[in-house]
C-alpha atoms as an extended CHARMM CRD file, in Angstrom:
* protein
*
       288  EXT
         1         1  MET       CA              0.0000000000        0.0000000000        0.0000000000  PROA      1               0.0000000000
         2         2  PRO       CA              1.2940000000        3.5510000000       -0.7060000000  PROA      2               0.0000000000
         3         3  GLU       CA              2.2060000000        5.6790000000        2.2860000000  PROA      3               0.0000000000
         4         4  ARG       CA             -0.3890000000        8.3440000000        2.9620000000  PROA      4               0.0000000000
         5         5  LEU       CA              0.4610000000       11.9640000000        3.6820000000  PROA      5               0.0000000000
         6         6  THR       CA             -1.7930000000       13.5080000000        6.3010000000  PROA      6               0.0000000000
         7         7  ARG       CA             -1.5470000000       17.1420000000        7.3570000000  PROA      7               0.0000000000
         8         8  SER       CA             -0.3450000000       16.2170000000       10.8630000000  PROA      8               0.0000000000
         9         9  GLU       CA              2.3800000000       13.9860000000        9.4120000000  PROA      9               0.0000000000
        10        10  ILE       CA              3.4620000000       16.6940000000        6.9840000000  PROA      10              0.0000000000
        11        11  GLU       CA              3.7600000000       19.3000000000        9.7380000000  PROA      11              0.0000000000
        12        12  GLY       CA              5.2480000000       17.2060000000       12.5300000000  PROA      12              0.0000000000
        13        13  SER       CA              6.4180000000       13.7690000000       11.4900000000  PROA      13              0.0000000000
        14        14  THR       CA             10.0490000000       12.7140000000       11.6670000000  PROA      14              0.0000000000
        15        15  SER       CA              9.3880000000        9.1760000000       10.5010000000  PROA      15              0.0000000000
        16        16  THR       CA              9.5670000000        7.7310000000        7.0030000000  PROA      16              0.0000000000
        17        17  ARG       CA             10.7460000000        9.4110000000        3.8340000000  PROA      17              0.0000000000
        18        18  ALA       CA              7.2990000000        9.4280000000        2.2180000000  PROA      18              0.0000000000
        19        19  VAL       CA              5.6200000000       11.4280000000        4.9520000000  PROA      19              0.0000000000
        20        20  ASP       CA              8.4900000000       13.7950000000        5.7390000000  PROA      20              0.0000000000
        21        21  LEU       CA              8.2530000000       16.4140000000        3.0040000000  PROA      21              0.0000000000
        22        22  ARG       CA             11.4800000000       18.0360000000        4.1780000000  PROA      22              0.0000000000
        23        23  HSD       CA             13.1760000000       15.0490000000        2.5320000000  PROA      23              0.0000000000
        24        24  ASP       CA             10.5480000000       14.4970000000       -0.0960000000  PROA      24              0.0000000000
        25        25  ALA       CA              8.6160000000       16.9250000000       -2.2650000000  PROA      25              0.0000000000
        26        26  ARG       CA             10.1300000000       20.1410000000       -0.9050000000  PROA      26              0.0000000000
        27        27  TYR       CA             13.5160000000       19.2350000000       -2.3730000000  PROA      27              0.0000000000
        28        28  PRO       CA             12.8140000000       17.0240000000       -5.3870000000  PROA      28              0.0000000000
        29        29  PHE       CA             16.1030000000       17.7180000000       -7.1860000000  PROA      29              0.0000000000
        30        30  HSD       CA             18.6870000000       14.9580000000       -6.7690000000  PROA      30              0.0000000000
        31        31  VAL       CA             21.4020000000       13.9170000000       -9.1900000000  PROA      31              0.0000000000
        32        32  MET       CA             20.4110000000       10.7210000000      -10.9970000000  PROA      32              0.0000000000
        33        33  SER       CA             22.8410000000        7.8450000000      -11.4620000000  PROA      33              0.0000000000
        34        34  GLU       CA             22.8930000000        8.5240000000      -15.2260000000  PROA      34              0.0000000000
        35        35  PRO       CA             23.1230000000       12.3030000000      -15.8050000000  PROA      35              0.0000000000
        36        36  VAL       CA             21.7510000000       13.8710000000      -18.9700000000  PROA      36              0.0000000000
        37        37  HSD       CA             24.5710000000       15.2750000000      -21.1630000000  PROA      37              0.0000000000
        38        38  GLU       CA             22.7230000000       16.5740000000      -24.2250000000  PROA      38              0.0000000000
        39        39  ALA       CA             19.0400000000       17.2960000000      -24.7960000000  PROA      39              0.0000000000
        40        40  LYS       CA             16.7060000000       19.6350000000      -26.6260000000  PROA      40              0.0000000000
        41        41  LEU       CA             15.9630000000       22.9280000000      -24.9140000000  PROA      41              0.0000000000
        42        42  LEU       CA             12.3090000000       22.0010000000      -24.4310000000  PROA      42              0.0000000000
        43        43  GLN       CA             13.4200000000       18.8040000000      -22.6650000000  PROA      43              0.0000000000
        44        44  TRP       CA             15.6340000000       20.7700000000      -20.2750000000  PROA      44              0.0000000000
        45        45  VAL       CA             12.7620000000       23.1340000000      -19.4500000000  PROA      45              0.0000000000
        46        46  GLN       CA             10.2930000000       20.2700000000      -19.1640000000  PROA      46              0.0000000000
        47        47  ARG       CA             12.4690000000       18.2270000000      -16.8160000000  PROA      47              0.0000000000
        48        48  GLN       CA             13.5570000000       21.0670000000      -14.5910000000  PROA      48              0.0000000000
        49        49  SER       CA             10.2070000000       22.8750000000      -14.2250000000  PROA      49              0.0000000000
        50        50  GLY       CA              7.7050000000       20.0090000000      -14.3480000000  PROA      50              0.0000000000
        51        51  VAL       CA              5.5800000000       21.6090000000      -17.0960000000  PROA      51              0.0000000000
        52        52  SER       CA              4.1990000000       19.5790000000      -19.9840000000  PROA      52              0.0000000000
        53        53  ARG       CA              6.0750000000       19.2080000000      -23.2700000000  PROA      53              0.0000000000
        54        54  ARG       CA              3.5520000000       21.4170000000      -25.0490000000  PROA      54              0.0000000000
        55        55  LYS       CA              3.7590000000       24.1070000000      -22.3640000000  PROA      55              0.0000000000
        56        56  ALA       CA              7.5820000000       24.0450000000      -22.4450000000  PROA      56              0.0000000000
        57        57  GLN       CA              7.4940000000       24.6100000000      -26.2010000000  PROA      57              0.0000000000
        58        58  GLU       CA              5.0080000000       27.4900000000      -25.8290000000  PROA      58              0.0000000000
        59        59  LEU       CA              7.1390000000       29.1730000000      -23.1430000000  PROA      59              0.0000000000
        60        60  ILE       CA             10.3150000000       28.9210000000      -25.2220000000  PROA      60              0.0000000000
        61        61  GLU       CA              8.6700000000       30.2450000000      -28.3800000000  PROA      61              0.0000000000
        62        62  ALA       CA              7.1980000000       33.1200000000      -26.3310000000  PROA      62              0.0000000000
        63        63  GLY       CA             10.7160000000       34.1880000000      -25.2620000000  PROA      63              0.0000000000
        64        64  GLU       CA             10.2990000000       33.1910000000      -21.6170000000  PROA      64              0.0000000000
        65        65  VAL       CA             13.4090000000       30.9770000000      -21.4670000000  PROA      65              0.0000000000
        66        66  SER       CA             17.0190000000       32.1030000000      -21.3600000000  PROA      66              0.0000000000
        67        67  VAL       CA             20.3730000000       30.3530000000      -21.1320000000  PROA      67              0.0000000000
        68        68  ASP       CA             23.1810000000       32.3600000000      -19.5570000000  PROA      68              0.0000000000
        69        69  GLY       CA             21.1870000000       35.5460000000      -20.0790000000  PROA      69              0.0000000000
        70        70  GLU       CA             20.4470000000       34.9020000000      -23.7740000000  PROA      70              0.0000000000
        71        71  VAL       CA             16.8010000000       34.3990000000      -24.7610000000  PROA      71              0.0000000000
        72        72  LEU       CA             16.4270000000       31.2550000000      -26.8690000000  PROA      72              0.0000000000
        73        73  THR       CA             13.2690000000       30.6920000000      -28.9040000000  PROA      73              0.0000000000
        74        74  ASP       CA             14.0460000000       27.3940000000      -30.6540000000  PROA      74              0.0000000000
        75        75  PRO       CA             12.5380000000       24.5830000000      -28.5460000000  PROA      75              0.0000000000
        76        76  PHE       CA             14.4830000000       21.9240000000      -30.4660000000  PROA      76              0.0000000000
        77        77  ARG       CA             17.9490000000       23.4130000000      -30.0980000000  PROA      77              0.0000000000
        78        78  LEU       CA             20.3680000000       20.8370000000      -28.6970000000  PROA      78              0.0000000000
        79        79  LEU       CA             22.2600000000       21.8900000000      -25.5830000000  PROA      79              0.0000000000
        80        80  ASP       CA             25.0110000000       20.0940000000      -23.7580000000  PROA      80              0.0000000000
        81        81  ALA       CA             24.8550000000       20.1580000000      -19.9610000000  PROA      81              0.0000000000
        82        82  ALA       CA             28.3870000000       21.5150000000      -19.7730000000  PROA      82              0.0000000000
        83        83  SER       CA             27.3990000000       24.4910000000      -21.9400000000  PROA      83              0.0000000000
        84        84  ILE       CA             24.5770000000       25.6340000000      -19.6450000000  PROA      84              0.0000000000
        85        85  GLY       CA             25.6760000000       27.8610000000      -16.7980000000  PROA      85              0.0000000000
        86        86  ARG       CA             22.2580000000       29.2740000000      -15.9150000000  PROA      86              0.0000000000
        87        87  LEU       CA             18.8370000000       28.1920000000      -17.1950000000  PROA      87              0.0000000000
        88        88  SER       CA             15.9870000000       30.5940000000      -16.4230000000  PROA      88              0.0000000000
        89        89  LEU       CA             12.2120000000       30.4370000000      -16.8920000000  PROA      89              0.0000000000
        90        90  ARG       CA             10.3020000000       33.7240000000      -16.6480000000  PROA      90              0.0000000000
        91        91  GLY       CA             13.3820000000       35.2240000000      -15.0020000000  PROA      91              0.0000000000
        92        92  HSD       CA             13.6700000000       32.5420000000      -12.3180000000  PROA      92              0.0000000000
        93        93  PRO       CA             16.6450000000       30.1310000000      -12.3070000000  PROA      93              0.0000000000
        94        94  LEU       CA             15.9800000000       26.4210000000      -12.6920000000  PROA      94              0.0000000000
        95        95  ALA       CA             18.1320000000       23.7940000000      -11.0220000000  PROA      95              0.0000000000
        96        96  LEU       CA             20.2610000000       21.9750000000      -13.6020000000  PROA      96              0.0000000000
        97        97  GLU       CA             20.3880000000       18.6780000000      -11.7260000000  PROA      97              0.0000000000
        98        98  VAL       CA             17.9320000000       16.1550000000      -13.1290000000  PROA      98              0.0000000000
        99        99  PRO       CA             14.9730000000       15.9130000000      -10.7280000000  PROA      99              0.0000000000
       100       100  GLU       CA             14.1720000000       12.5900000000       -9.1310000000  PROA      100             0.0000000000
       101       101  SER       CA             10.9680000000       11.5850000000      -10.8900000000  PROA      101             0.0000000000
       102       102  ARG       CA              8.0600000000       11.1710000000       -8.4870000000  PROA      102             0.0000000000
       103       103  VAL       CA              4.3210000000       10.5960000000       -8.7870000000  PROA      103             0.0000000000
       104       104  TYR       CA              1.5900000000       11.0670000000       -6.1900000000  PROA      104             0.0000000000
       105       105  ARG       CA             -2.1300000000       10.4180000000       -6.1560000000  PROA      105             0.0000000000
       106       106  TYR       CA             -4.3030000000       13.2760000000       -4.9120000000  PROA      106             0.0000000000
       107       107  HSD       CA             -7.9790000000       13.0350000000       -4.0430000000  PROA      107             0.0000000000
       108       108  LYS       CA             -9.2690000000       16.3940000000       -5.2290000000  PROA      108             0.0000000000
       109       109  PRO       CA            -12.3050000000       17.4280000000       -3.2150000000  PROA      109             0.0000000000
       110       110  LYS       CA            -15.3120000000       19.1030000000       -4.7560000000  PROA      110             0.0000000000
       111       111  GLY       CA            -14.8780000000       22.8890000000       -4.8300000000  PROA      111             0.0000000000
       112       112  ILE       CA            -11.1320000000       22.9410000000       -5.6120000000  PROA      112             0.0000000000
       113       113  LEU       CA            -10.2330000000       24.6170000000       -8.9170000000  PROA      113             0.0000000000
       114       114  CYS       CA             -7.6950000000       22.8650000000      -11.1870000000  PROA      114             0.0000000000
       115       115  SER       CA             -5.5380000000       25.9310000000      -11.7610000000  PROA      115             0.0000000000
       116       116  HSD       CA             -2.1710000000       27.1720000000      -10.5580000000  PROA      116             0.0000000000
       117       117  ASP       CA             -3.6100000000       30.5680000000       -9.6740000000  PROA      117             0.0000000000
       118       118  ASP       CA             -6.9170000000       32.3270000000      -10.1390000000  PROA      118             0.0000000000
       119       119  PRO       CA             -7.4340000000       36.0380000000       -9.4000000000  PROA      119             0.0000000000
       120       120  HSD       CA            -11.0740000000       35.4850000000       -8.4570000000  PROA      120             0.0000000000
       121       121  TYR       CA            -10.8610000000       32.1710000000       -6.5860000000  PROA      121             0.0000000000
       122       122  GLY       CA             -8.0650000000       31.3060000000       -4.1920000000  PROA      122             0.0000000000
       123       123  ASN       CA             -8.8870000000       27.6560000000       -3.5170000000  PROA      123             0.0000000000
       124       124  THR       CA             -6.8000000000       26.0810000000       -6.2950000000  PROA      124             0.0000000000
       125       125  VAL       CA             -4.7500000000       22.9190000000       -6.7450000000  PROA      125             0.0000000000
       126       126  GLY       CA             -1.6890000000       25.0830000000       -7.4250000000  PROA      126             0.0000000000
       127       127  ARG       CA             -2.0080000000       26.8740000000       -4.1020000000  PROA      127             0.0000000000
       128       128  ILE       CA             -2.4280000000       23.5720000000       -2.2560000000  PROA      128             0.0000000000
       129       129  LEU       CA              0.6870000000       22.1410000000       -3.9000000000  PROA      129             0.0000000000
       130       130  ARG       CA              2.7870000000       25.1620000000       -2.9610000000  PROA      130             0.0000000000
       131       131  ALA       CA              1.5050000000       25.0460000000        0.6040000000  PROA      131             0.0000000000
       132       132  GLU       CA              2.4900000000       21.3720000000        0.8770000000  PROA      132             0.0000000000
       133       133  GLY       CA              5.9500000000       21.8890000000       -0.6380000000  PROA      133             0.0000000000
       134       134  PHE       CA              5.3950000000       20.4030000000       -4.0880000000  PROA      134             0.0000000000
       135       135  ILE       CA              7.8900000000       22.5010000000       -6.0520000000  PROA      135             0.0000000000
       136       136  GLY       CA              8.0180000000       21.9640000000       -9.8110000000  PROA      136             0.0000000000
       137       137  TYR       CA              4.9770000000       19.6740000000       -9.8660000000  PROA      137             0.0000000000
       138       138  ASN       CA              2.0760000000       19.6330000000      -12.2890000000  PROA      138             0.0000000000
       139       139  TRP       CA             -0.9630000000       17.4000000000      -12.5800000000  PROA      139             0.0000000000
       140       140  ALA       CA             -2.4660000000       14.9860000000      -15.0490000000  PROA      140             0.0000000000
       141       141  GLY       CA             -6.1980000000       14.5910000000      -15.1040000000  PROA      141             0.0000000000
       142       142  ARG       CA             -7.8780000000       17.9800000000      -14.8760000000  PROA      142             0.0000000000
       143       143  LEU       CA            -11.2770000000       17.9480000000      -13.1570000000  PROA      143             0.0000000000
       144       144  ASP       CA            -14.0590000000       20.5310000000      -13.1150000000  PROA      144             0.0000000000
       145       145  GLN       CA            -14.3900000000       22.5510000000       -9.9260000000  PROA      145             0.0000000000
       146       146  ASP       CA            -17.5930000000       20.7370000000       -8.9450000000  PROA      146             0.0000000000
       147       147  ALA       CA            -16.0690000000       17.2880000000       -9.6480000000  PROA      147             0.0000000000
       148       148  GLU       CA            -14.0130000000       15.1630000000       -7.2660000000  PROA      148             0.0000000000
       149       149  GLY       CA            -11.6100000000       12.2770000000       -7.3710000000  PROA      149             0.0000000000
       150       150  LEU       CA             -8.2130000000       11.1660000000       -8.6250000000  PROA      150             0.0000000000
       151       151  ILE       CA             -5.5390000000       13.5120000000       -9.9510000000  PROA      151             0.0000000000
       152       152  LEU       CA             -1.9210000000       12.4260000000      -10.4730000000  PROA      152             0.0000000000
       153       153  LEU       CA              0.8190000000       14.8390000000       -9.4020000000  PROA      153             0.0000000000
       154       154  THR       CA              4.2900000000       14.5760000000      -10.9390000000  PROA      154             0.0000000000
       155       155  ASN       CA              7.4920000000       16.5040000000      -11.5870000000  PROA      155             0.0000000000
       156       156  ASP       CA              8.1870000000       14.3520000000      -14.6580000000  PROA      156             0.0000000000
       157       157  GLY       CA              7.2850000000       16.2730000000      -17.8070000000  PROA      157             0.0000000000
       158       158  GLU       CA              7.6310000000       13.2490000000      -20.1130000000  PROA      158             0.0000000000
       159       159  LEU       CA              5.2330000000       11.2180000000      -17.9880000000  PROA      159             0.0000000000
       160       160  LEU       CA              2.8600000000       14.1650000000      -17.7370000000  PROA      160             0.0000000000
       161       161  HSD       CA              2.7830000000       14.3680000000      -21.5370000000  PROA      161             0.0000000000
       162       162  ARG       CA              2.0910000000       10.6540000000      -21.8410000000  PROA      162             0.0000000000
       163       163  LEU       CA             -0.7770000000       10.8020000000      -19.3500000000  PROA      163             0.0000000000
       164       164  SER       CA             -2.3270000000       13.9270000000      -20.8710000000  PROA      164             0.0000000000
       165       165  HSD       CA             -2.0200000000       13.6820000000      -24.6620000000  PROA      165             0.0000000000
       166       166  PRO       CA             -4.9970000000       12.1000000000      -26.4870000000  PROA      166             0.0000000000
       167       167  ARG       CA             -2.7230000000       10.0180000000      -28.7380000000  PROA      167             0.0000000000
       168       168  TYR       CA             -1.8910000000        7.6860000000      -25.8300000000  PROA      168             0.0000000000
       169       169  GLU       CA             -5.5600000000        7.0130000000      -25.0460000000  PROA      169             0.0000000000
       170       170  VAL       CA             -5.0160000000        6.6150000000      -21.3100000000  PROA      170             0.0000000000
       171       171  GLU       CA             -8.2650000000        5.3390000000      -19.8310000000  PROA      171             0.0000000000
       172       172  LYS       CA             -9.9140000000        7.4300000000      -17.1410000000  PROA      172             0.0000000000
       173       173  ILE       CA            -12.7580000000        5.8540000000      -15.1760000000  PROA      173             0.0000000000
       174       174  TYR       CA            -15.5950000000        7.8740000000      -13.6430000000  PROA      174             0.0000000000
       175       175  ARG       CA            -18.6190000000        7.3190000000      -11.4820000000  PROA      175             0.0000000000
       176       176  VAL       CA            -21.4420000000        9.5370000000      -12.6940000000  PROA      176             0.0000000000
       177       177  TRP       CA            -24.6130000000       10.1830000000      -10.7370000000  PROA      177             0.0000000000
       178       178  VAL       CA            -27.3940000000       11.7540000000      -12.8060000000  PROA      178             0.0000000000
       179       179  ASP       CA            -30.7140000000       13.3780000000      -11.9640000000  PROA      179             0.0000000000
       180       180  ARG       CA            -32.6560000000       10.4380000000      -13.3930000000  PROA      180             0.0000000000
       181       181  LEU       CA            -32.0230000000        6.9770000000      -14.7840000000  PROA      181             0.0000000000
       182       182  PRO       CA            -34.2940000000        5.7670000000      -17.5880000000  PROA      182             0.0000000000
       183       183  ARG       CA            -35.3420000000        2.1580000000      -18.0220000000  PROA      183             0.0000000000
       184       184  LYS       CA            -32.5540000000       -0.3270000000      -18.7560000000  PROA      184             0.0000000000
       185       185  HSD       CA            -33.2280000000       -0.7190000000      -22.4900000000  PROA      185             0.0000000000
       186       186  VAL       CA            -33.3060000000        3.0800000000      -22.9300000000  PROA      186             0.0000000000
       187       187  MET       CA            -30.1060000000        3.5430000000      -20.8950000000  PROA      187             0.0000000000
       188       188  ASP       CA            -28.3790000000        0.7920000000      -22.8840000000  PROA      188             0.0000000000
       189       189  ARG       CA            -29.2820000000        2.5960000000      -26.1060000000  PROA      189             0.0000000000
       190       190  MET       CA            -27.8920000000        5.8790000000      -24.7480000000  PROA      190             0.0000000000
       191       191  LEU       CA            -24.6140000000        4.2530000000      -23.6950000000  PROA      191             0.0000000000
       192       192  SER       CA            -24.3270000000        2.5580000000      -27.0820000000  PROA      192             0.0000000000
       193       193  GLU       CA            -24.7570000000        5.9350000000      -28.7670000000  PROA      193             0.0000000000
       194       194  MET       CA            -22.0590000000        7.4030000000      -26.4990000000  PROA      194             0.0000000000
       195       195  ARG       CA            -19.6700000000        4.6450000000      -27.6010000000  PROA      195             0.0000000000
       196       196  ARG       CA            -20.3500000000        5.3760000000      -31.2790000000  PROA      196             0.0000000000
       197       197  GLY       CA            -19.8090000000        9.1030000000      -30.7370000000  PROA      197             0.0000000000
       198       198  ILE       CA            -22.0250000000       12.1600000000      -30.3380000000  PROA      198             0.0000000000
       199       199  ALA       CA            -21.5470000000       15.3590000000      -32.3450000000  PROA      199             0.0000000000
       200       200  ASP       CA            -21.6500000000       18.4360000000      -30.1290000000  PROA      200             0.0000000000
       201       201  HSD       CA            -20.6300000000       21.9800000000      -31.1760000000  PROA      201             0.0000000000
       202       202  GLY       CA            -17.9510000000       20.7930000000      -33.5610000000  PROA      202             0.0000000000
       203       203  ASP       CA            -16.6000000000       18.0740000000      -31.2530000000  PROA      203             0.0000000000
       204       204  THR       CA            -17.1650000000       14.3470000000      -31.3350000000  PROA      204             0.0000000000
       205       205  LEU       CA            -17.7740000000       13.1760000000      -27.7850000000  PROA      205             0.0000000000
       206       206  ARG       CA            -17.1760000000        9.5010000000      -27.1490000000  PROA      206             0.0000000000
       207       207  ALA       CA            -17.0820000000        7.0730000000      -24.2240000000  PROA      207             0.0000000000
       208       208  ARG       CA            -15.0700000000        3.8700000000      -24.5450000000  PROA      208             0.0000000000
       209       209  SER       CA            -17.5410000000        2.0130000000      -22.3390000000  PROA      209             0.0000000000
       210       210  GLY       CA            -20.3690000000        2.5900000000      -19.9010000000  PROA      210             0.0000000000
       211       211  VAL       CA            -22.4780000000        0.5240000000      -17.5280000000  PROA      211             0.0000000000
       212       212  VAL       CA            -24.9370000000        1.1710000000      -14.6970000000  PROA      212             0.0000000000
       213       213  GLU       CA            -23.8560000000       -0.3150000000      -11.3810000000  PROA      213             0.0000000000
       214       214  GLY       CA            -23.8550000000        0.2590000000       -7.6180000000  PROA      214             0.0000000000
       215       215  ARG       CA            -26.5070000000        1.0750000000       -5.0280000000  PROA      215             0.0000000000
       216       216  PRO       CA            -27.6440000000        3.7780000000       -5.2330000000  PROA      216             0.0000000000
       217       217  PRO       CA            -27.0020000000        3.3550000000       -8.9700000000  PROA      217             0.0000000000
       218       218  TYR       CA            -24.4720000000        5.3770000000      -10.9350000000  PROA      218             0.0000000000
       219       219  VAL       CA            -22.9880000000        5.1380000000      -14.4160000000  PROA      219             0.0000000000
       220       220  ARG       CA            -19.4380000000        3.7980000000      -14.6190000000  PROA      220             0.0000000000
       221       221  LEU       CA            -18.0140000000        5.6210000000      -17.6300000000  PROA      221             0.0000000000
       222       222  VAL       CA            -14.6180000000        5.1200000000      -19.2860000000  PROA      222             0.0000000000
       223       223  LEU       CA            -13.0900000000        7.9180000000      -21.3930000000  PROA      223             0.0000000000
       224       224  THR       CA             -9.7590000000        8.2090000000      -23.1800000000  PROA      224             0.0000000000
       225       225  GLU       CA             -9.9050000000       11.8980000000      -24.0610000000  PROA      225             0.0000000000
       226       226  GLY       CA            -10.9130000000       14.7530000000      -21.7840000000  PROA      226             0.0000000000
       227       227  LYS       CA            -12.6780000000       17.4070000000      -23.7910000000  PROA      227             0.0000000000
       228       228  LYS       CA            -14.0640000000       20.3300000000      -21.7760000000  PROA      228             0.0000000000
       229       229  HSD       CA            -17.1400000000       19.3020000000      -19.7480000000  PROA      229             0.0000000000
       230       230  GLU       CA            -17.2670000000       16.1320000000      -21.8580000000  PROA      230             0.0000000000
       231       231  ILE       CA            -19.2590000000       13.9770000000      -19.4390000000  PROA      231             0.0000000000
       232       232  LYS       CA            -21.7950000000       16.7050000000      -18.7340000000  PROA      232             0.0000000000
       233       233  ARG       CA            -22.1890000000       17.2600000000      -22.4760000000  PROA      233             0.0000000000
       234       234  LEU       CA            -22.6260000000       13.5380000000      -23.1490000000  PROA      234             0.0000000000
       235       235  PHE       CA            -25.5000000000       13.2700000000      -20.6910000000  PROA      235             0.0000000000
       236       236  GLY       CA            -26.8290000000       16.7030000000      -21.6170000000  PROA      236             0.0000000000
       237       237  HSD       CA            -27.3690000000       15.3590000000      -25.1390000000  PROA      237             0.0000000000
       238       238  PHE       CA            -30.1130000000       13.1850000000      -23.6050000000  PROA      238             0.0000000000
       239       239  ASP       CA            -31.5010000000       16.0010000000      -21.4050000000  PROA      239             0.0000000000
       240       240  MET       CA            -29.9180000000       14.4950000000      -18.2850000000  PROA      240             0.0000000000
       241       241  SER       CA            -28.0110000000       16.4650000000      -15.6480000000  PROA      241             0.0000000000
       242       242  VAL       CA            -24.9350000000       15.2720000000      -13.7750000000  PROA      242             0.0000000000
       243       243  VAL       CA            -25.4360000000       15.7520000000      -10.0300000000  PROA      243             0.0000000000
       244       244  ARG       CA            -22.1560000000       14.1950000000       -8.8800000000  PROA      244             0.0000000000
       245       245  LEU       CA            -18.9790000000       13.2540000000      -10.7440000000  PROA      245             0.0000000000
       246       246  GLN       CA            -16.0470000000       11.3000000000       -9.3190000000  PROA      246             0.0000000000
       247       247  ARG       CA            -12.9500000000       10.0080000000      -11.1100000000  PROA      247             0.0000000000
       248       248  VAL       CA            -11.7980000000        6.7130000000       -9.6300000000  PROA      248             0.0000000000
       249       249  ALA       CA             -8.8940000000        5.6930000000      -11.9020000000  PROA      249             0.0000000000
       250       250  ILE       CA             -6.3090000000        6.9850000000      -14.3680000000  PROA      250             0.0000000000
       251       251  GLY       CA             -4.7790000000        4.1390000000      -16.3440000000  PROA      251             0.0000000000
       252       252  PRO       CA             -3.7540000000        1.4260000000      -13.8610000000  PROA      252             0.0000000000
       253       253  ILE       CA             -3.8070000000        3.7940000000      -10.8690000000  PROA      253             0.0000000000
       254       254  GLU       CA             -6.9440000000        3.7480000000       -8.7210000000  PROA      254             0.0000000000
       255       255  LEU       CA             -8.1990000000        6.2780000000       -6.2030000000  PROA      255             0.0000000000
       256       256  GLY       CA             -8.8610000000        3.4990000000       -3.7330000000  PROA      256             0.0000000000
       257       257  ALA       CA             -9.7690000000        4.4870000000       -0.1870000000  PROA      257             0.0000000000
       258       258  LEU       CA             -7.6900000000        7.6810000000       -0.1580000000  PROA      258             0.0000000000
       259       259  PRO       CA             -9.7910000000       10.2910000000        1.7020000000  PROA      259             0.0000000000
       260       260  ALA       CA            -10.6970000000       13.5890000000        0.0440000000  PROA      260             0.0000000000
       261       261  GLY       CA             -7.9290000000       16.1930000000        0.2940000000  PROA      261             0.0000000000
       262       262  GLU       CA             -5.1290000000       13.7150000000        1.0110000000  PROA      262             0.0000000000
       263       263  ILE       CA             -2.0070000000       12.8850000000       -0.9960000000  PROA      263             0.0000000000
       264       264  ALA       CA             -0.1380000000        9.5730000000       -1.2350000000  PROA      264             0.0000000000
       265       265  ARG       CA              3.0520000000        8.7250000000       -3.0770000000  PROA      265             0.0000000000
       266       266  LEU       CA              2.8380000000        5.9390000000       -5.6650000000  PROA      266             0.0000000000
       267       267  SER       CA              4.9360000000        2.8510000000       -5.0590000000  PROA      267             0.0000000000
       268       268  GLU       CA              7.7300000000        1.9430000000       -7.4670000000  PROA      268             0.0000000000
       269       269  THR       CA              5.5610000000       -0.8790000000       -8.8180000000  PROA      269             0.0000000000
       270       270  GLU       CA              2.6680000000        1.5040000000       -9.4920000000  PROA      270             0.0000000000
       271       271  VAL       CA              4.9390000000        3.9830000000      -11.2780000000  PROA      271             0.0000000000
       272       272  ALA       CA              6.3920000000        1.1670000000      -13.4110000000  PROA      272             0.0000000000
       273       273  CYS       CA              2.8530000000        0.1470000000      -14.4170000000  PROA      273             0.0000000000
       274       274  LEU       CA              2.0480000000        3.7560000000      -15.2530000000  PROA      274             0.0000000000
       275       275  ARG       CA              5.0800000000        4.0180000000      -17.5420000000  PROA      275             0.0000000000
       276       276  ARG       CA              4.5120000000        0.7030000000      -19.2690000000  PROA      276             0.0000000000
       277       277  PRO       CA              3.4990000000        1.3350000000      -22.9070000000  PROA      277             0.0000000000
       278       278  ASP       CA              0.2160000000       -0.0950000000      -24.0840000000  PROA      278             0.0000000000
       279       279  PRO       CA              0.5370000000       -2.7340000000      -26.8200000000  PROA      279             0.0000000000
       280       280  GLU       CA             -1.8100000000       -0.6970000000      -29.0090000000  PROA      280             0.0000000000
       281       281  ASP       CA              0.1580000000        2.5540000000      -28.7150000000  PROA      281             0.0000000000
       282       282  GLY       CA              2.2160000000        1.9410000000      -31.8260000000  PROA      282             0.0000000000
       283       283  ALA       CA              2.9910000000        5.1890000000      -33.6010000000  PROA      283             0.0000000000
       284       284  GLY       CA              0.0490000000        7.0450000000      -32.1680000000  PROA      284             0.0000000000
       285       285  SER       CA             -2.3720000000        6.9400000000      -35.0910000000  PROA      285             0.0000000000
       286       286  ASN       CA             -4.9900000000        8.8470000000      -33.1100000000  PROA      286             0.0000000000
       287       287  ALA       CA             -2.8100000000       11.8910000000      -32.4800000000  PROA      287             0.0000000000
       288       288  ASP       CA             -4.3000000000       15.3160000000      -32.9650000000  PROA      288             0.0000000000
């Protein structure tokens, strides 16, 4: 079982490495046994800041990255580690040591906004991460503010890209409670239509699978691509309203019994499963 981080353990524990953030997420930068000698600029930024590959490319092209005081705008420029004296993002220096890759599961409660900062709403995932010492971390698995459930936190930009990009078709499993459930044969027809795909404002919304289960009943829905408000739009197509939405798994990682608001580090076995390529990945024929 993964070790769970509770607030009391974070603030006062002197026990194991996984619950003592002074030796954990606060200082995630440790030299790896095999240092990186040469890499593209976007890879340096991605690894050292924890942002996604796409975001690293956007930041570089926007002139927000400099090496030794010189602004570089080519994301694919190769740089040798020995040639980099100072790497800066938005004026702030980034550590040049390769960060120790780590992944945590976080049970996002309802009411928390998936944003680093918001001028109108202070209760954000970004603020929580900073308060708990998660420096250079980002998350895979964005959830609406009124949704709850599993989010994965990582400082590994490559893994973040793999978990987030539609081409990899990482399955995300949800429990969906709706305002009404029609008769079984009608619900089966709706779920079949969701699997085939539903056109909505220029998007094709699609569920990989769906089934009604549990007591009280909910719809267990599996998606591989997270378009904005996709689940609400799928059910809205049939004039149904989502009253509660909970994500319970991302790929092989399950939410389990982790209480709302708590964070737990993934075991080495879980991380290995998360990195394992799917046999159907191939060359990514479903890429955008």
